[in-house]
N, C-alpha and C positions, 0 to 999 in steps of 0.2 A: 504494500500500500504506500503511495507517495506521501511525503511529509505534508504537514499543514502549510497552507498558504495564508497570506494576509486576509483576514476576515473570516477564516474558518474557525469553528468551535470544535474542540476535541470531544469526541463522543466516547466517554469512558464511564467507569463506575462512579467516579467523583461527581461528574455532571448529573448522573441519574439520581444519586443520593440527595442532591439538592433539588431534584425535580421528580419527587416520588409519585408512584401510582397511589391511588386511594388505598386505605387500609384494607387488608384482605380478610378481616375477621367478621364481616357481615354475612348475611345469607345470600342465596343465589340472585335474589332480586337486586341487592345492593351492588353486586358485581356485574350486573347488566346482561341484556339479551343480545346475542350475536345471531344474525341471520346470514347464512352462507348460501348464495345463489350460484350453483356450480354443478358441473358434471353433465354427462350425456350418455347415451347408450354405449358409445365407444370409449369414454373416459370417466366412468363412475368413480374411480379411485381419486380423482382430483378433488371431488367434493369431500371425501373422507379425510384426505390429507389436510385440507384447509380447515375443516371442522375440528379435527383433532387438535391442530395448532391453536385454534381459538380457545378451546377449553384449557389446554396446557398453559396458556398465558394468563389464565385466571378468569376468563369470562364465566359468568354465572349460569346462564341458560343458553342452550344451543337449539337453533332451528336450521333446517336444511331445506331449500327448495331445489328440486332436481328433476331430471327427465322422468316422465311417467313410466317409461319402460323399466327403469332401474330403482324407482323410489322404494319399493318394498325391500329389495336387496340392500339398499343403503340403510334403511331403517333397522334391519336385522344386524348389519355390520356395525352400526353406531347406535346402540340402545340408549345412549344418553340424550339423543336428539329427538325433537319433534320433526317429522319429515312430511313435506307436502309436495305434490306434483306441480310442475310448471305446466299449466293447462291454458292454452291460448283462447279456448272457448269459455273459460271461467277464471278470470284473474282475481276474483274476490278474495280467496284465501291468501294469495301472494300480496295483494294490496294491503290487507290487514296486517300481515307480518311486517311489511316494509314500514308501515306507519308506526308500529309499536317498538321496533328494534332500537337498541342503543348504538349498535354498530352493524354495518352491512358489508358483506364481501361479495363482489360480483366479478365473475369471469373465469375462475379456474375450471378448465375442462369443458366449458361451453363451446359449441361448434357453430351454431347458427347466428350469423351476424345480425339479421333482422330481429330475431328473438332477443339478442343481447342489447340491441338499441332500444327495444321496447322495455326491457327490464330496467335498464339504466335510466330511461326517461321516467318511468314510474318511481324509481328510487329517488331521483332528484326532485320530483314533484311531491312525493308523499312522506319522505323521511322527515323526522323531527329536526328542528334547527340545530340541536346539539348532537345529532347522530354523526358518527364518523363513518365514511364510506370508502372502503378499500377497493381499488379496481386493478385487475390483473388480466394478462393473456388477451383473449379476443376483446375483452372490455376496453383495452387500450386503443384498439382499432375503432371501436364504436364511439368512444368518448368525444372526440372532436366534433362529431356530427350532432351530438345531443346537448352539448353545453350551450347554455343561453345566459344572458346577463342576470336572469333571476334564479340561476341554478345554485347560487351560493357555493362556488367551487372551493372556497377556503376550507371546507370540511372534508374534501377529497384527499385521499392518499393513493398515489399510483406507484406500481412496483415494476417498472420496465427493466428488461435485460438490456445489454448494450445495443443490440440491433434494434429493439423496439424504441429505445431512447433516440437513436439516430433517425428513425423514421418519423418521429414526432417533431423534428425540427430540420430545417434546411441549412443549419449552421455546421461548422466544423469545430472540433475541439475534443478534449478528453472527457471522461465520464462526469467529473464534477462540473465542468463548464457547461456541458449539455444539460445536466440535471438542473442547474441554476436557470438556464435559459428556458427550459420547459416549464419549470415551476412558475416563473414570472409570466410566461406567455399564456398559460392556461389558468393561472391563479390557484394551483394545486400544490400539495406537498409531494415531492418526488423522492423515492427510495431506489437506489441502484448501486449495488456492489460496495456497500459500506458508506455510501454518501447519502445524506439526507438534506434536501434543499426545500425551503419553504418560500411561498410567494412574496413574503415581506423582505426577502434578501438574506435571511439567516441560512447558514450552511454548516452542517455538522459532519465530521469525518471520523470514522474508526480507523486508526492507524495500525491496528493489530493485523495479524495474519490469520486467514480462514481458508484452509485448503479443502478441496473436495466438494465445494458447493455447486460446481458445474455438473449437476446431476438431475435426472428426470424427477420432477415433483418438488424440488427445493423451493421454487418460486411459489408454488401453491401453499407450502408451509409458511413462507414469509407473509403472503397475503392474509392467511388465516391468523397469524400472530398479530398483525396490525389490527384485525378485527377484535381479537380478544383484549388487547390493550386499550383499544378505542372504546370498547363497551365499559371499561372501568373509569377512564379519565375524561372522555368526551372532548378530547383535544387532538387535532390531526397531527401536528408536529411532535407532540409528546408521545403519542401512540407510535408514530413512525420511528422515533429514536429508540424507544424501549424495544420494539419488535426487531429493529435492525441489529442492535447490539446483542440481544438474546439469541437471535438466529445465528449470528456469527460466533458467539461464545459457545453455543451448542456444537457448531461445526468444529471449533477448535478443540473442544473436549473429545469429540468423536475421533478426530484425526490423531489424538494422542492415545486414547484408550482402545480404539478399534483398529483403524487404519487410516492413513492420510487420504487414500482414494478408495472408493468402493463401498462406503457406508450408504445407507438408503435414506430417502427423504423421510420415511416413517420413523427412522431412528432420530432424525433431527427433531421431529415433533415431540418424541418421547423425552428428549434431553432438554427441551425448553424449560420445564419447571426447575431443573437444577441451575440453569443459567439465570433464570429469574430470581431464584433464592439467593444466589451469589451476588447479583447486582442490587438486590433489595436490602442487603445488609448495610448498616450504617458504617461510616468510615471509622 
């Protein structure tokens, strides 16, 4: 990871100890409801990865909206969740869940761009003012077409990889430069490879090393982690910073205790609570 530059804020345990998530000794309602809109007939596992990460980050209640073909299987695989089908002929249940959620994750494993645009539009219209909305994967393709001046994009966190980041801007530069540009262009908080950029110009950098994250499903885990943190704190940059560092600390732990390369995204989700506990300790 490159060194800090002027204007960057070091993303580390000391920073997060001064920016703590709300106390975790309440009940599940105190820690918020996360709605994960994800998965398809071809990629049901993406919904499970994002949903697991949301709970592992301390989210209190979990709901999953997914493809009708796999909804029952997802419900069996994730007994902690309420699972609803994404039904274009009856959007009532999804609309109700969007309106009630403390955090919403849209994108992991979704395949249909028109459906994704519809879901994002509903989320931006119906979500509570203090709800954090994490957008990933195909949601990043849909996002520019659904953002409007009334969409309150400041509550959005997007999690593009490097290629997705480049596609969102016609500029040249490294990851942190592009992240800052996209954050200010769209008015959202951007998370990409240890960089967090907010639309107000703040930029946080994790200078630590995290190997093995270039693996299938790791981005789904990150998006879900943002949702879990967002349900607790209701603040997009704060949720992004906590999720980013927990995600990377979990990777660092696995690279030492399991192997530098070859661990699975599901293991990342399982290690999030240990990273969260470590970062939540007072200095």
